[in-house]
Structures are given as C-alpha cells and as structure tokens.
N, CA, C, O and CB atoms as a CASP TS submission, in Angstrom:
PFRMAT TS
TARGET T0000
AUTHOR 0000-0000-0000
METHOD Language model
MODEL 1
PARENT N/A
ATOM      1  N   MET     1       0.869  -1.159   0.006  1.00  0.00           N
ATOM      2  CA  MET     1       0.057   0.125  -0.105  1.00  0.00           C
ATOM      3  C   MET     1       0.948   1.243  -0.038  1.00  0.00           C
ATOM      4  O   MET     1       1.915   1.273   0.723  1.00  0.00           O
ATOM      5  CB  MET     1      -1.007   0.275   0.992  1.00  0.00           C
ATOM      6  N   SER     2       0.615   2.220  -0.875  1.00  0.00           N
ATOM      7  CA  SER     2       1.531   3.281  -1.038  1.00  0.00           C
ATOM      8  C   SER     2       0.896   4.384  -0.036  1.00  0.00           C
ATOM      9  O   SER     2      -0.285   4.477   0.297  1.00  0.00           O
ATOM     10  CB  SER     2       1.670   3.761  -2.653  1.00  0.00           C
ATOM     11  N   ARG     3       1.918   5.142   0.331  1.00  0.00           N
ATOM     12  CA  ARG     3       1.599   6.294   1.326  1.00  0.00           C
ATOM     13  C   ARG     3       1.574   7.602   0.510  1.00  0.00           C
ATOM     14  O   ARG     3       2.488   8.420   0.623  1.00  0.00           O
ATOM     15  CB  ARG     3       2.735   6.407   2.559  1.00  0.00           C
ATOM     16  N   VAL     4       0.496   7.801  -0.335  1.00  0.00           N
ATOM     17  CA  VAL     4       0.464   8.995  -1.253  1.00  0.00           C
ATOM     18  C   VAL     4      -0.840   9.628  -1.052  1.00  0.00           C
ATOM     19  O   VAL     4      -1.856   8.934  -1.076  1.00  0.00           O
ATOM     20  CB  VAL     4       0.672   8.631  -2.777  1.00  0.00           C
ATOM     21  N   CYS     5      -0.892  10.896  -0.856  1.00  0.00           N
ATOM     22  CA  CYS     5      -2.146  11.812  -0.652  1.00  0.00           C
ATOM     23  C   CYS     5      -2.928  11.723  -2.138  1.00  0.00           C
ATOM     24  O   CYS     5      -2.279  11.821  -3.179  1.00  0.00           O
ATOM     25  CB  CYS     5      -1.653  13.559  -0.214  1.00  0.00           C
ATOM     26  N   SER     6      -4.206  11.552  -2.138  1.00  0.00           N
ATOM     27  CA  SER     6      -4.990  11.630  -3.304  1.00  0.00           C
ATOM     28  C   SER     6      -5.259  12.996  -3.811  1.00  0.00           C
ATOM     29  O   SER     6      -5.804  13.142  -4.904  1.00  0.00           O
ATOM     30  CB  SER     6      -6.195  10.984  -3.081  1.00  0.00           C
ATOM     31  N   PHE     7      -4.923  13.960  -3.110  1.00  0.00           N
ATOM     32  CA  PHE     7      -5.290  15.305  -3.549  1.00  0.00           C
ATOM     33  C   PHE     7      -3.924  15.981  -3.981  1.00  0.00           C
ATOM     34  O   PHE     7      -3.894  16.557  -5.069  1.00  0.00           O
ATOM     35  CB  PHE     7      -6.071  16.146  -2.349  1.00  0.00           C
ATOM     36  N   CYS     8      -2.921  15.945  -3.275  1.00  0.00           N
ATOM     37  CA  CYS     8      -1.623  16.690  -3.735  1.00  0.00           C
ATOM     38  C   CYS     8      -0.511  15.747  -4.077  1.00  0.00           C
ATOM     39  O   CYS     8       0.625  16.183  -4.263  1.00  0.00           O
ATOM     40  CB  CYS     8      -1.086  17.664  -2.615  1.00  0.00           C
ATOM     41  N   GLN     9      -0.781  14.521  -4.162  1.00  0.00           N
ATOM     42  CA  GLN     9       0.173  13.552  -4.458  1.00  0.00           C
ATOM     43  C   GLN     9       1.556  13.538  -3.607  1.00  0.00           C
ATOM     44  O   GLN     9       2.617  13.110  -4.059  1.00  0.00           O
ATOM     45  CB  GLN     9       0.451  13.720  -5.859  1.00  0.00           C
ATOM     46  N   LYS    10       1.390  14.037  -2.389  1.00  0.00           N
ATOM     47  CA  LYS    10       2.542  13.987  -1.572  1.00  0.00           C
ATOM     48  C   LYS    10       2.811  12.554  -1.115  1.00  0.00           C
ATOM     49  O   LYS    10       1.949  11.787  -0.684  1.00  0.00           O
ATOM     50  CB  LYS    10       2.382  14.911  -0.400  1.00  0.00           C
ATOM     51  N   SER    11       4.194  12.269  -1.270  1.00  0.00           N
ATOM     52  CA  SER    11       4.531  10.936  -0.888  1.00  0.00           C
ATOM     53  C   SER    11       5.915  10.907  -0.094  1.00  0.00           C
ATOM     54  O   SER    11       6.473  11.917   0.335  1.00  0.00           O
ATOM     55  CB  SER    11       4.585  10.044  -2.170  1.00  0.00           C
ATOM     56  N   THR    12       6.352   9.698   0.030  1.00  0.00           N
ATOM     57  CA  THR    12       7.656   9.521   0.808  1.00  0.00           C
ATOM     58  C   THR    12       8.854  10.095  -0.125  1.00  0.00           C
ATOM     59  O   THR    12       8.907   9.827  -1.325  1.00  0.00           O
ATOM     60  CB  THR    12       7.913   7.857   1.194  1.00  0.00           C
ATOM     61  N   ILE    13       9.708  10.824   0.464  1.00  0.00           N
ATOM     62  CA  ILE    13      10.982  11.420  -0.200  1.00  0.00           C
ATOM     63  C   ILE    13      12.132  11.028   0.685  1.00  0.00           C
ATOM     64  O   ILE    13      12.020  10.700   1.866  1.00  0.00           O
ATOM     65  CB  ILE    13      10.927  13.072  -0.365  1.00  0.00           C
ATOM     66  N   PHE    14      13.259  11.096  -0.009  1.00  0.00           N
ATOM     67  CA  PHE    14      14.565  10.515   0.516  1.00  0.00           C
ATOM     68  C   PHE    14      15.511  11.747   0.777  1.00  0.00           C
ATOM     69  O   PHE    14      15.518  12.751   0.064  1.00  0.00           O
ATOM     70  CB  PHE    14      15.262   9.428  -0.586  1.00  0.00           C
ATOM     71  N   GLY    15      16.290  11.558   1.862  1.00  0.00           N
ATOM     72  CA  GLY    15      17.241  12.521   2.081  1.00  0.00           C
ATOM     73  C   GLY    15      18.304  11.925   2.852  1.00  0.00           C
ATOM     74  O   GLY    15      18.486  10.711   2.758  1.00  0.00           O
ATOM     75  N   ASN    16      19.112  12.715   3.692  1.00  0.00           N
ATOM     76  CA  ASN    16      20.263  12.253   4.368  1.00  0.00           C
ATOM     77  C   ASN    16      20.128  12.887   5.821  1.00  0.00           C
ATOM     78  O   ASN    16      19.538  13.949   6.017  1.00  0.00           O
ATOM     79  CB  ASN    16      21.631  12.675   3.578  1.00  0.00           C
ATOM     80  N   MET    17      20.736  12.128   6.825  1.00  0.00           N
ATOM     81  CA  MET    17      21.069  12.757   8.099  1.00  0.00           C
ATOM     82  C   MET    17      22.568  13.210   8.045  1.00  0.00           C
ATOM     83  O   MET    17      23.480  12.448   7.726  1.00  0.00           O
ATOM     84  CB  MET    17      20.804  11.746   9.313  1.00  0.00           C
ATOM     85  N   VAL    18      22.710  14.337   8.339  1.00  0.00           N
ATOM     86  CA  VAL    18      24.226  14.950   8.324  1.00  0.00           C
ATOM     87  C   VAL    18      24.504  15.349   9.626  1.00  0.00           C
ATOM     88  O   VAL    18      24.122  16.452  10.016  1.00  0.00           O
ATOM     89  CB  VAL    18      24.468  16.237   7.358  1.00  0.00           C
ATOM     90  N   PRO    19      25.230  14.458  10.475  1.00  0.00           N
ATOM     91  CA  PRO    19      25.779  14.932  11.722  1.00  0.00           C
ATOM     92  C   PRO    19      26.992  15.685  11.577  1.00  0.00           C
ATOM     93  O   PRO    19      27.865  15.260  10.821  1.00  0.00           O
ATOM     94  CB  PRO    19      26.023  13.866  12.602  1.00  0.00           C
ATOM     95  N   ARG    20      27.169  16.903  12.303  1.00  0.00           N
ATOM     96  CA  ARG    20      28.269  17.636  12.229  1.00  0.00           C
ATOM     97  C   ARG    20      29.034  17.761  13.654  1.00  0.00           C
ATOM     98  O   ARG    20      28.425  17.769  14.724  1.00  0.00           O
ATOM     99  CB  ARG    20      27.865  18.932  11.665  1.00  0.00           C
ATOM    100  N   LYS    21      30.306  17.848  13.551  1.00  0.00           N
ATOM    101  CA  LYS    21      31.186  17.815  14.621  1.00  0.00           C
ATOM    102  C   LYS    21      31.999  19.198  14.721  1.00  0.00           C
ATOM    103  O   LYS    21      32.343  19.796  13.701  1.00  0.00           O
ATOM    104  CB  LYS    21      32.110  16.593  14.450  1.00  0.00           C
ATOM    105  N   GLY    22      32.270  19.645  15.945  1.00  0.00           N
ATOM    106  CA  GLY    22      33.121  20.792  16.107  1.00  0.00           C
ATOM    107  C   GLY    22      32.252  21.886  16.483  1.00  0.00           C
ATOM    108  O   GLY    22      31.023  21.832  16.533  1.00  0.00           O
ATOM    109  N   LYS    23      33.080  23.014  16.776  1.00  0.00           N
ATOM    110  CA  LYS    23      32.606  24.284  17.105  1.00  0.00           C
ATOM    111  C   LYS    23      32.575  25.323  16.080  1.00  0.00           C
ATOM    112  O   LYS    23      33.591  25.627  15.455  1.00  0.00           O
ATOM    113  CB  LYS    23      33.310  24.733  18.110  1.00  0.00           C
ATOM    114  N   SER    24      31.313  25.940  15.867  1.00  0.00           N
ATOM    115  CA  SER    24      31.323  26.868  14.730  1.00  0.00           C
ATOM    116  C   SER    24      32.395  28.015  14.849  1.00  0.00           C
ATOM    117  O   SER    24      32.876  28.344  15.934  1.00  0.00           O
ATOM    118  CB  SER    24      29.923  27.486  14.593  1.00  0.00           C
ATOM    119  N   LYS    25      32.710  28.562  13.719  1.00  0.00           N
ATOM    120  CA  LYS    25      33.604  29.670  13.669  1.00  0.00           C
ATOM    121  C   LYS    25      33.000  30.877  14.329  1.00  0.00           C
ATOM    122  O   LYS    25      33.769  31.668  14.874  1.00  0.00           O
ATOM    123  CB  LYS    25      33.977  29.973  12.267  1.00  0.00           C
ATOM    124  N   LYS    26      31.636  31.118  14.339  1.00  0.00           N
ATOM    125  CA  LYS    26      31.167  32.227  14.929  1.00  0.00           C
ATOM    126  C   LYS    26      31.332  32.156  16.503  1.00  0.00           C
ATOM    127  O   LYS    26      31.366  33.176  17.192  1.00  0.00           O
ATOM    128  CB  LYS    26      29.769  32.406  14.502  1.00  0.00           C
ATOM    129  N   GLN    27      31.429  30.925  17.001  1.00  0.00           N
ATOM    130  CA  GLN    27      31.655  30.686  18.466  1.00  0.00           C
ATOM    131  C   GLN    27      33.103  30.594  18.700  1.00  0.00           C
ATOM    132  O   GLN    27      33.464  30.268  19.831  1.00  0.00           O
ATOM    133  CB  GLN    27      30.953  29.396  18.983  1.00  0.00           C
ATOM    134  N   GLY    28      33.989  30.833  17.792  1.00  0.00           N
ATOM    135  CA  GLY    28      35.312  30.763  18.100  1.00  0.00           C
ATOM    136  C   GLY    28      36.041  29.485  17.927  1.00  0.00           C
ATOM    137  O   GLY    28      37.102  29.256  18.507  1.00  0.00           O
ATOM    138  N   GLY    29      35.441  28.634  17.098  1.00  0.00           N
ATOM    139  CA  GLY    29      36.021  27.382  16.798  1.00  0.00           C
ATOM    140  C   GLY    29      36.614  27.346  15.387  1.00  0.00           C
ATOM    141  O   GLY    29      36.721  28.357  14.692  1.00  0.00           O
ATOM    142  N   ASN    30      37.012  26.063  14.986  1.00  0.00           N
ATOM    143  CA  ASN    30      37.675  26.056  13.536  1.00  0.00           C
ATOM    144  C   ASN    30      36.589  25.713  12.501  1.00  0.00           C
ATOM    145  O   ASN    30      36.863  25.460  11.328  1.00  0.00           O
ATOM    146  CB  ASN    30      38.924  24.920  13.410  1.00  0.00           C
ATOM    147  N   GLY    31      35.367  25.718  12.990  1.00  0.00           N
ATOM    148  CA  GLY    31      34.282  25.513  11.969  1.00  0.00           C
ATOM    149  C   GLY    31      33.650  23.969  12.215  1.00  0.00           C
ATOM    150  O   GLY    31      34.319  23.076  12.736  1.00  0.00           O
ATOM    151  N   GLU    32      32.480  23.818  11.833  1.00  0.00           N
ATOM    152  CA  GLU    32      31.859  22.440  11.886  1.00  0.00           C
ATOM    153  C   GLU    32      32.413  21.606  10.709  1.00  0.00           C
ATOM    154  O   GLU    32      32.797  22.133   9.664  1.00  0.00           O
ATOM    155  CB  GLU    32      30.236  22.518  11.806  1.00  0.00           C
ATOM    156  N   HIS    33      32.432  20.263  10.937  1.00  0.00           N
ATOM    157  CA  HIS    33      32.726  19.295   9.935  1.00  0.00           C
ATOM    158  C   HIS    33      31.722  18.311   9.788  1.00  0.00           C
ATOM    159  O   HIS    33      31.142  17.880  10.785  1.00  0.00           O
ATOM    160  CB  HIS    33      33.927  18.665  10.180  1.00  0.00           C
ATOM    161  N   ILE    34      31.455  17.911   8.649  1.00  0.00           N
ATOM    162  CA  ILE    34      30.460  16.692   8.365  1.00  0.00           C
ATOM    163  C   ILE    34      31.197  15.393   8.747  1.00  0.00           C
ATOM    164  O   ILE    34      32.333  15.160   8.334  1.00  0.00           O
ATOM    165  CB  ILE    34      29.981  16.603   6.721  1.00  0.00           C
ATOM    166  N   VAL    35      30.571  14.630   9.479  1.00  0.00           N
ATOM    167  CA  VAL    35      31.288  13.419   9.817  1.00  0.00           C
ATOM    168  C   VAL    35      30.842  12.272   8.949  1.00  0.00           C
ATOM    169  O   VAL    35      31.690  11.451   8.600  1.00  0.00           O
ATOM    170  CB  VAL    35      31.097  13.076  11.271  1.00  0.00           C
ATOM    171  N   ARG    36      29.447  12.126   8.523  1.00  0.00           N
ATOM    172  CA  ARG    36      29.134  11.066   7.672  1.00  0.00           C
ATOM    173  C   ARG    36      27.700  11.502   7.112  1.00  0.00           C
ATOM    174  O   ARG    36      27.084  12.451   7.595  1.00  0.00           O
ATOM    175  CB  ARG    36      29.170   9.618   8.456  1.00  0.00           C
ATOM    176  N   ARG    37      27.229  10.736   6.065  1.00  0.00           N
ATOM    177  CA  ARG    37      25.932  10.920   5.678  1.00  0.00           C
ATOM    178  C   ARG    37      25.165   9.633   5.566  1.00  0.00           C
ATOM    179  O   ARG    37      25.515   8.743   4.791  1.00  0.00           O
ATOM    180  CB  ARG    37      25.912  11.633   4.463  1.00  0.00           C
ATOM    181  N   THR    38      24.141   9.549   6.331  1.00  0.00           N
ATOM    182  CA  THR    38      23.291   8.351   6.354  1.00  0.00           C
ATOM    183  C   THR    38      21.887   8.498   5.818  1.00  0.00           C
ATOM    184  O   THR    38      21.154   9.394   6.237  1.00  0.00           O
ATOM    185  CB  THR    38      23.195   7.875   7.708  1.00  0.00           C
ATOM    186  N   ALA    39      21.505   7.643   4.909  1.00  0.00           N
ATOM    187  CA  ALA    39      20.270   7.804   4.275  1.00  0.00           C
ATOM    188  C   ALA    39      19.095   7.637   5.244  1.00  0.00           C
ATOM    189  O   ALA    39      19.091   6.877   6.212  1.00  0.00           O
ATOM    190  CB  ALA    39      20.176   6.853   3.160  1.00  0.00           C
ATOM    191  N   ARG    40      18.013   8.514   4.828  1.00  0.00           N
ATOM    192  CA  ARG    40      16.886   8.403   5.674  1.00  0.00           C
ATOM    193  C   ARG    40      15.516   8.766   4.752  1.00  0.00           C
ATOM    194  O   ARG    40      15.611   9.223   3.613  1.00  0.00           O
ATOM    195  CB  ARG    40      17.106   9.424   6.981  1.00  0.00           C
ATOM    196  N   THR    41      14.356   8.519   5.353  1.00  0.00           N
ATOM    197  CA  THR    41      13.187   8.828   4.639  1.00  0.00           C
ATOM    198  C   THR    41      12.415   9.868   5.356  1.00  0.00           C
ATOM    199  O   THR    41      12.472  10.048   6.573  1.00  0.00           O
ATOM    200  CB  THR    41      12.377   7.630   4.415  1.00  0.00           C
ATOM    201  N   PHE    42      11.654  10.574   4.478  1.00  0.00           N
ATOM    202  CA  PHE    42      10.651  11.500   5.062  1.00  0.00           C
ATOM    203  C   PHE    42       9.313  11.058   4.690  1.00  0.00           C
ATOM    204  O   PHE    42       9.065  11.076   3.484  1.00  0.00           O
ATOM    205  CB  PHE    42      10.856  12.939   4.615  1.00  0.00           C
ATOM    206  N   LYS    43       8.416  10.670   5.476  1.00  0.00           N
ATOM    207  CA  LYS    43       7.176  10.019   5.147  1.00  0.00           C
ATOM    208  C   LYS    43       6.091  11.003   5.269  1.00  0.00           C
ATOM    209  O   LYS    43       6.155  11.866   6.144  1.00  0.00           O
ATOM    210  CB  LYS    43       6.916   8.820   6.017  1.00  0.00           C
ATOM    211  N   ALA    44       5.156  10.940   4.500  1.00  0.00           N
ATOM    212  CA  ALA    44       4.109  11.815   4.251  1.00  0.00           C
ATOM    213  C   ALA    44       3.030  11.393   5.544  1.00  0.00           C
ATOM    214  O   ALA    44       2.909  10.213   5.872  1.00  0.00           O
ATOM    215  CB  ALA    44       3.501  11.595   2.603  1.00  0.00           C
ATOM    216  N   ASN    45       2.349  12.373   6.157  1.00  0.00           N
ATOM    217  CA  ASN    45       1.454  12.109   7.249  1.00  0.00           C
ATOM    218  C   ASN    45       0.088  12.040   6.632  1.00  0.00           C
ATOM    219  O   ASN    45      -0.634  13.024   6.471  1.00  0.00           O
ATOM    220  CB  ASN    45       1.545  13.187   8.378  1.00  0.00           C
ATOM    221  N   VAL    46      -0.244  10.689   6.267  1.00  0.00           N
ATOM    222  CA  VAL    46      -1.365  10.396   5.380  1.00  0.00           C
ATOM    223  C   VAL    46      -2.389   9.482   6.231  1.00  0.00           C
ATOM    224  O   VAL    46      -1.991   8.509   6.871  1.00  0.00           O
ATOM    225  CB  VAL    46      -0.831   9.640   3.994  1.00  0.00           C
ATOM    226  N   PHE    47      -3.547   9.821   6.188  1.00  0.00           N
ATOM    227  CA  PHE    47      -4.706   9.160   6.824  1.00  0.00           C
ATOM    228  C   PHE    47      -5.641   8.589   5.818  1.00  0.00           C
ATOM    229  O   PHE    47      -5.780   9.068   4.692  1.00  0.00           O
ATOM    230  CB  PHE    47      -5.458  10.118   7.704  1.00  0.00           C
ATOM    231  N   ARG    48      -6.271   7.561   6.261  1.00  0.00           N
ATOM    232  CA  ARG    48      -7.462   6.916   5.515  1.00  0.00           C
ATOM    233  C   ARG    48      -8.793   7.685   6.087  1.00  0.00           C
ATOM    234  O   ARG    48      -9.164   7.681   7.261  1.00  0.00           O
ATOM    235  CB  ARG    48      -7.538   5.158   5.816  1.00  0.00           C
ATOM    236  N   VAL    49      -9.367   8.285   5.082  1.00  0.00           N
ATOM    237  CA  VAL    49     -10.545   9.145   5.484  1.00  0.00           C
ATOM    238  C   VAL    49     -11.736   8.868   4.566  1.00  0.00           C
ATOM    239  O   VAL    49     -11.614   8.709   3.351  1.00  0.00           O
ATOM    240  CB  VAL    49     -10.175  10.692   5.421  1.00  0.00           C
ATOM    241  N   ARG    50     -12.991   8.817   5.283  1.00  0.00           N
ATOM    242  CA  ARG    50     -14.219   8.557   4.456  1.00  0.00           C
ATOM    243  C   ARG    50     -14.593   9.927   3.991  1.00  0.00           C
ATOM    244  O   ARG    50     -14.840  10.788   4.835  1.00  0.00           O
ATOM    245  CB  ARG    50     -15.445   7.820   5.275  1.00  0.00           C
ATOM    246  N   ALA    51     -14.659  10.212   2.646  1.00  0.00           N
ATOM    247  CA  ALA    51     -14.904  11.404   2.033  1.00  0.00           C
ATOM    248  C   ALA    51     -15.908  11.404   0.852  1.00  0.00           C
ATOM    249  O   ALA    51     -16.076  10.416   0.138  1.00  0.00           O
ATOM    250  CB  ALA    51     -13.680  11.891   1.625  1.00  0.00           C
ATOM    251  N   VAL    52     -16.587  12.621   0.690  1.00  0.00           N
ATOM    252  CA  VAL    52     -17.457  12.655  -0.522  1.00  0.00           C
ATOM    253  C   VAL    52     -16.618  13.187  -1.721  1.00  0.00           C
ATOM    254  O   VAL    52     -16.026  14.266  -1.695  1.00  0.00           O
ATOM    255  CB  VAL    52     -18.758  13.587  -0.276  1.00  0.00           C
ATOM    256  N   GLU    53     -16.627  12.249  -2.865  1.00  0.00           N
ATOM    257  CA  GLU    53     -16.016  12.595  -3.993  1.00  0.00           C
ATOM    258  C   GLU    53     -16.849  12.294  -5.116  1.00  0.00           C
ATOM    259  O   GLU    53     -17.233  11.144  -5.332  1.00  0.00           O
ATOM    260  CB  GLU    53     -14.793  12.006  -4.088  1.00  0.00           C
ATOM    261  N   ASN    54     -17.194  13.410  -5.950  1.00  0.00           N
ATOM    262  CA  ASN    54     -18.246  13.284  -7.104  1.00  0.00           C
ATOM    263  C   ASN    54     -19.521  12.675  -6.737  1.00  0.00           C
ATOM    264  O   ASN    54     -20.136  11.854  -7.417  1.00  0.00           O
ATOM    265  CB  ASN    54     -17.718  12.459  -8.236  1.00  0.00           C
ATOM    266  N   GLY    55     -19.884  13.178  -5.534  1.00  0.00           N
ATOM    267  CA  GLY    55     -21.191  12.841  -4.981  1.00  0.00           C
ATOM    268  C   GLY    55     -21.363  11.433  -4.406  1.00  0.00           C
ATOM    269  O   GLY    55     -22.474  10.979  -4.132  1.00  0.00           O
ATOM    270  N   ALA    56     -20.201  10.747  -4.232  1.00  0.00           N
ATOM    271  CA  ALA    56     -20.244   9.287  -3.888  1.00  0.00           C
ATOM    272  C   ALA    56     -19.237   9.387  -2.460  1.00  0.00           C
ATOM    273  O   ALA    56     -18.330  10.210  -2.334  1.00  0.00           O
ATOM    274  CB  ALA    56     -19.578   8.166  -5.318  1.00  0.00           C
ATOM    275  N   LYS    57     -19.580   8.467  -1.544  1.00  0.00           N
ATOM    276  CA  LYS    57     -18.731   8.401  -0.501  1.00  0.00           C
ATOM    277  C   LYS    57     -17.573   7.289  -0.850  1.00  0.00           C
ATOM    278  O   LYS    57     -17.817   6.176  -1.314  1.00  0.00           O
ATOM    279  CB  LYS    57     -19.563   8.088   0.784  1.00  0.00           C
ATOM    280  N   LYS    58     -16.431   7.736  -0.577  1.00  0.00           N
ATOM    281  CA  LYS    58     -15.202   6.854  -0.769  1.00  0.00           C
ATOM    282  C   LYS    58     -14.285   6.906   0.391  1.00  0.00           C
ATOM    283  O   LYS    58     -14.319   7.815   1.221  1.00  0.00           O
ATOM    284  CB  LYS    58     -14.410   7.258  -2.013  1.00  0.00           C
ATOM    285  N   ILE    59     -13.472   5.916   0.427  1.00  0.00           N
ATOM    286  CA  ILE    59     -12.273   5.997   1.395  1.00  0.00           C
ATOM    287  C   ILE    59     -11.083   6.417   0.599  1.00  0.00           C
ATOM    288  O   ILE    59     -10.707   5.836  -0.419  1.00  0.00           O
ATOM    289  CB  ILE    59     -11.960   4.588   2.138  1.00  0.00           C
ATOM    290  N   VAL    60     -10.520   7.459   1.127  1.00  0.00           N
ATOM    291  CA  VAL    60      -9.337   8.069   0.338  1.00  0.00           C
ATOM    292  C   VAL    60      -8.202   8.260   1.272  1.00  0.00           C
ATOM    293  O   VAL    60      -8.365   8.389   2.486  1.00  0.00           O
ATOM    294  CB  VAL    60      -9.699   9.478  -0.345  1.00  0.00           C
ATOM    295  N   ARG    61      -7.064   8.273   0.691  1.00  0.00           N
ATOM    296  CA  ARG    61      -5.776   8.672   1.540  1.00  0.00           C
ATOM    297  C   ARG    61      -5.507  10.054   1.374  1.00  0.00           C
ATOM    298  O   ARG    61      -5.301  10.549   0.266  1.00  0.00           O
ATOM    299  CB  ARG    61      -4.468   7.894   1.138  1.00  0.00           C
ATOM    300  N   VAL    62      -5.498  10.827   2.652  1.00  0.00           N
ATOM    301  CA  VAL    62      -5.348  12.309   2.543  1.00  0.00           C
ATOM    302  C   VAL    62      -4.272  12.737   3.526  1.00  0.00           C
ATOM    303  O   VAL    62      -4.247  12.200   4.634  1.00  0.00           O
ATOM    304  CB  VAL    62      -6.720  13.074   2.842  1.00  0.00           C
ATOM    305  N   CYS    63      -3.401  13.646   3.206  1.00  0.00           N
ATOM    306  CA  CYS    63      -2.388  14.110   4.126  1.00  0.00           C
ATOM    307  C   CYS    63      -3.051  14.976   4.983  1.00  0.00           C
ATOM    308  O   CYS    63      -4.158  15.414   4.670  1.00  0.00           O
ATOM    309  CB  CYS    63      -1.221  14.766   3.495  1.00  0.00           C
ATOM    310  N   ALA    64      -2.403  15.337   6.234  1.00  0.00           N
ATOM    311  CA  ALA    64      -2.856  16.152   7.258  1.00  0.00           C
ATOM    312  C   ALA    64      -2.964  17.627   6.727  1.00  0.00           C
ATOM    313  O   ALA    64      -3.845  18.368   7.161  1.00  0.00           O
ATOM    314  CB  ALA    64      -1.922  16.023   8.464  1.00  0.00           C
ATOM    315  N   LYS    65      -2.122  18.015   5.849  1.00  0.00           N
ATOM    316  CA  LYS    65      -1.963  19.415   5.264  1.00  0.00           C
ATOM    317  C   LYS    65      -3.340  19.815   4.412  1.00  0.00           C
ATOM    318  O   LYS    65      -3.955  20.878   4.493  1.00  0.00           O
ATOM    319  CB  LYS    65      -0.570  19.445   4.231  1.00  0.00           C
ATOM    320  N   CYS    66      -3.652  18.651   3.563  1.00  0.00           N
ATOM    321  CA  CYS    66      -4.862  18.775   2.757  1.00  0.00           C
ATOM    322  C   CYS    66      -6.188  18.934   3.670  1.00  0.00           C
ATOM    323  O   CYS    66      -7.122  19.682   3.383  1.00  0.00           O
ATOM    324  CB  CYS    66      -4.974  17.493   1.822  1.00  0.00           C
ATOM    325  N   MET    67      -6.122  18.142   4.774  1.00  0.00           N
ATOM    326  CA  MET    67      -7.362  18.054   5.580  1.00  0.00           C
ATOM    327  C   MET    67      -7.480  19.525   6.333  1.00  0.00           C
ATOM    328  O   MET    67      -8.541  20.135   6.466  1.00  0.00           O
ATOM    329  CB  MET    67      -7.273  16.720   6.699  1.00  0.00           C
ATOM    330  N   LYS    68      -6.358  19.917   6.738  1.00  0.00           N
ATOM    331  CA  LYS    68      -6.357  21.217   7.512  1.00  0.00           C
ATOM    332  C   LYS    68      -6.822  22.338   6.588  1.00  0.00           C
ATOM    333  O   LYS    68      -7.487  23.260   7.061  1.00  0.00           O
ATOM    334  CB  LYS    68      -4.900  21.557   8.097  1.00  0.00           C
ATOM    335  N   ALA    69      -6.483  22.303   5.201  1.00  0.00           N
ATOM    336  CA  ALA    69      -6.717  23.311   4.299  1.00  0.00           C
ATOM    337  C   ALA    69      -8.194  23.130   3.842  1.00  0.00           C
ATOM    338  O   ALA    69      -8.725  24.034   3.197  1.00  0.00           O
ATOM    339  CB  ALA    69      -5.688  23.266   3.141  1.00  0.00           C
ATOM    340  N   GLY    70      -8.816  22.096   4.126  1.00  0.00           N
ATOM    341  CA  GLY    70     -10.290  22.084   3.751  1.00  0.00           C
ATOM    342  C   GLY    70     -10.446  21.568   2.417  1.00  0.00           C
ATOM    343  O   GLY    70     -11.487  21.815   1.809  1.00  0.00           O
ATOM    344  N   LYS    71      -9.525  20.872   1.884  1.00  0.00           N
ATOM    345  CA  LYS    71      -9.708  20.351   0.500  1.00  0.00           C
ATOM    346  C   LYS    71     -10.562  18.972   0.389  1.00  0.00           C
ATOM    347  O   LYS    71     -10.956  18.443  -0.651  1.00  0.00           O
ATOM    348  CB  LYS    71      -8.272  20.124  -0.113  1.00  0.00           C
ATOM    349  N   VAL    72     -10.740  18.541   1.676  1.00  0.00           N
ATOM    350  CA  VAL    72     -11.561  17.244   1.893  1.00  0.00           C
ATOM    351  C   VAL    72     -12.883  17.468   2.352  1.00  0.00           C
ATOM    352  O   VAL    72     -13.007  18.185   3.345  1.00  0.00           O
ATOM    353  CB  VAL    72     -10.938  16.333   2.873  1.00  0.00           C
ATOM    354  N   GLN    73     -13.892  16.993   1.819  1.00  0.00           N
ATOM    355  CA  GLN    73     -15.313  17.182   2.410  1.00  0.00           C
ATOM    356  C   GLN    73     -15.715  15.733   2.948  1.00  0.00           C
ATOM    357  O   GLN    73     -16.149  14.848   2.210  1.00  0.00           O
ATOM    358  CB  GLN    73     -16.462  17.765   1.209  1.00  0.00           C
ATOM    359  N   LYS    74     -15.532  15.606   4.234  1.00  0.00           N
ATOM    360  CA  LYS    74     -15.877  14.417   4.947  1.00  0.00           C
ATOM    361  C   LYS    74     -17.354  14.110   5.012  1.00  0.00           C
ATOM    362  O   LYS    74     -18.173  15.009   5.200  1.00  0.00           O
ATOM    363  CB  LYS    74     -15.357  14.509   6.279  1.00  0.00           C
ATOM    364  N   GLY    75     -17.697  12.853   4.859  1.00  0.00           N
ATOM    365  CA  GLY    75     -19.064  12.517   4.861  1.00  0.00           C
ATOM    366  C   GLY    75     -19.229  11.074   5.270  1.00  0.00           C
ATOM    367  O   GLY    75     -20.353  10.575   5.336  1.00  0.00           O
TER
END
C-alpha cells in the first residue's frame, strides 16, 4: 500500500542525516565538519478518511495538510 495523498500527491521522499562535529567559527572554533551521511526517509502524514468525491462516499488517503486546508469534504 502506497503512502500517497490522493489530492496533492505528496509521498515519501528521501534525504540524508548529516551529523556535524566541532565548534562553529562564529563561536570561536575551527568550524563544523560533516562526519558522515546516512540515508533516511521523510514519510507523508497520510490518513485513511471517508470523504465525498463526485457525489459518492469513498475511502481516500489524505495528508494532514490537505485536511487542514479544507480540500476534503468528509461524509
């Protein structure tokens, strides 16, 4: 089952965790250095909601942002 919003097509995206070591130059150090890069995922906050679509009740997957914006008519 995919984690995709049916209104805005928001889905899982990929990125990195970037830990830094050292004191920043602004605070009097030699500057921060990147230690490693580890892959991670950013998952969409998707819910299964019963909504009215084209006059019919359906169960759709909707992200929290679309629900808050009022793009979904619950029913």
